[in-house]
C-alpha atoms as one frame of an Amber mdcrd trajectory, in Angstrom:
protein
  56.033 197.478  95.466  56.645 196.631  98.980  54.341 194.238  98.498  55.587
 192.375  95.482  58.857 192.184  97.763  57.373 190.470 100.791  56.471 187.579
  98.492  59.046 187.355  95.689  61.753 187.200  99.259  59.049 183.535  99.968
  59.790 182.473  97.030  62.396 180.398  97.892  65.015 180.255  94.028  64.887
 183.779  94.542  66.401 183.848  98.314  70.139 184.129  97.512  69.851 187.442
  95.422  69.825 190.304  97.344  66.319 192.314  97.776  67.976 195.395  97.250
  69.278 194.308  93.906  65.455 192.853  92.953  64.254 196.145  93.461  66.767
 197.421  90.777  65.807 194.636  88.588  61.730 195.929  88.603  62.689 198.776
  88.814  65.178 199.497  85.409  62.429 196.927  83.987  64.976 193.189  83.551
  62.057 192.001  85.718  58.536 192.942  86.310  55.354 191.415  87.788  52.495
 190.290  85.740  49.136 189.611  87.576  46.210 187.011  85.335  43.302 186.789
  86.276  41.023 183.062  86.152  41.273 181.569  83.172  43.452 184.297  81.773
  45.702 182.580  79.133  48.849 182.928  79.953  51.189 181.589  77.132  48.877
 179.948  73.959  50.156 176.827  71.897  52.734 177.682  69.867  54.836 181.015
  71.474  57.749 181.263  72.198  59.734 181.775  75.106  61.587 185.004  76.466
  61.680 184.569  79.866  61.799 183.394  82.953  58.239 183.419  85.435  58.228
 182.507  88.816  55.109 182.703  90.537  54.631 184.736  93.290  50.197 183.607
  94.384  47.672 181.798  92.226  47.186 178.816  90.850  49.071 178.197  86.416
  47.574 174.887  84.652  48.772 173.313  81.665  46.138 172.196  79.238  45.948
 169.915  76.139  42.888 169.669  73.749  43.739 165.545  72.338  42.405 164.774
  69.751  38.693 163.965  70.648  37.887 167.748  72.138  39.168 165.502  75.821
  40.503 169.065  77.904  43.505 167.077  79.922  45.377 168.997  82.748  48.726
 167.790  82.403  50.323 170.005  85.602  49.556 172.473  88.388  51.600 174.967
  89.112  51.119 176.957  92.649  53.776 179.795  95.038  57.202 179.645  93.666
  56.953 176.930  91.305  58.229 178.196  87.676  57.388 178.618  84.186  59.311
 178.040  81.104  63.213 177.465  83.130  63.063 173.884  81.066  62.048 175.600
  77.962  62.863 178.802  77.606  66.835 177.604  76.165  65.712 175.089  74.252
  66.098 175.083  69.671  62.781 175.583  69.456  61.640 177.374  72.448  57.204
 177.417  72.278  55.236 176.338  74.642  53.655 173.056  73.591  50.877 173.360
  75.397  47.814 176.425  76.714  48.864 178.192  80.262  46.139 179.504  81.935
  45.260 180.848  85.373  42.624 178.863  86.776  42.484 181.810  89.272  44.164
 185.280  89.471  47.398 184.950  89.566  50.742 187.758  89.945  54.094 186.189
  87.663  57.366 187.169  88.111  59.541 187.550  84.918  62.446 187.675  84.770
  64.565 188.460  80.776  66.561 186.529  78.346  69.480 188.780  79.514  68.806
 189.650  83.564  68.647 185.085  83.705  71.877 184.805  82.336  73.834 187.944
  84.383  72.459 186.193  87.519  73.517 182.771  86.207  77.101 184.410  85.688
  77.055 186.458  87.919  75.236 184.467  91.819  76.237 180.688  91.303  74.496
 179.932  94.575  71.520 180.774  91.995  72.331 179.403  89.336  72.427 175.940
  91.436  69.042 176.673  92.975  67.943 176.703  88.915  69.418 174.496  87.534
  67.569 171.625  90.790  64.962 173.132  90.117  64.700 172.197  86.583  66.396
 169.244  87.075  63.728 168.149  90.128  60.690 169.441  87.934  62.389 168.156
  83.985  61.304 164.647  85.860  58.457 165.267  87.848  56.883 166.531  84.602
  58.231 163.193  82.869  56.746 160.284  85.642  52.784 162.702  84.874  53.005
 162.573  81.135  54.450 158.726  81.242  51.413 157.337  83.841  48.501 158.863
  81.550  49.657 158.008  78.027  47.628 154.140  77.251  46.198 153.570  80.150
  42.222 152.895  81.263  40.618 155.249  83.097  39.900 152.932  85.621  43.984
 153.164  85.706  44.191 156.074  85.620  42.164 157.126  88.600  43.391 153.845
  90.147  47.077 155.546  90.137  45.989 158.913  90.785  43.879 157.641  94.085
  47.142 156.476  94.223  49.140 159.436  94.256  47.334 161.145  96.237  47.208
 158.677  98.998  50.969 158.963  98.913  50.679 162.603  98.412  48.237 162.585
 102.218  49.915 159.365 103.906  46.984 158.030 104.210  44.195 155.726 102.424
  41.703 157.369 103.654  42.664 160.490 101.121  39.667 163.582 100.931  39.252
 164.506  96.960  39.608 168.358  96.426  38.133 168.756  93.392  35.281 168.245
  91.214  34.938 165.207  88.669  34.428 167.904  85.503  38.456 168.537  87.157
  38.999 164.550  88.137  38.460 163.922  84.162  40.706 166.900  83.427  43.092
 166.288  85.019  43.082 162.838  83.768  42.751 163.101  80.283  39.016 162.068
  79.976  35.560 163.341  79.009  33.421 163.686  83.087  30.380 161.310  81.831
  33.102 158.036  81.096  34.195 159.094  84.380  31.358 158.856  87.119  30.670
 155.450  84.869  34.431 154.019  86.296  33.408 155.134  89.023
């Protein structure tokens, strides 16, 4: 449990919650830590979102399979990222796409009742939560907008442009396979290879 508490303390969103409170929530069960193996499904399409999940370690992706059977990676989440933050309080709190652990992943789960009490008792936590959810909703919206109705070439150029900005260089290192890049931009690997 102590090693998990150390991981939890490193998460920006959680920093306003005292360590002894986190320990109490874990003991009473309003918070829990769940482990997922590589390629395990975290949430299926249509599953109800009933808790806030914060990634403590690992990598989680949101994926969509289109009518042609192409797998498209919509978003990637890493340490400190939140799952379900903008979905849990929706009138339709169902996961619209599959959520998969792409490597061994540890997730802190906070149930809805505990989350409400944190919002009302800890205004700093509420502020951090709203800021996080707002920022990431904008990022995800931009990401989807970039990939809708684009040619393969436009998608590749957009991705390379994004990586140039992210790496702050015109010479970039692509740290993924062609298959992973094809999934990320939502095309078949052979089509990507041909365009490259």
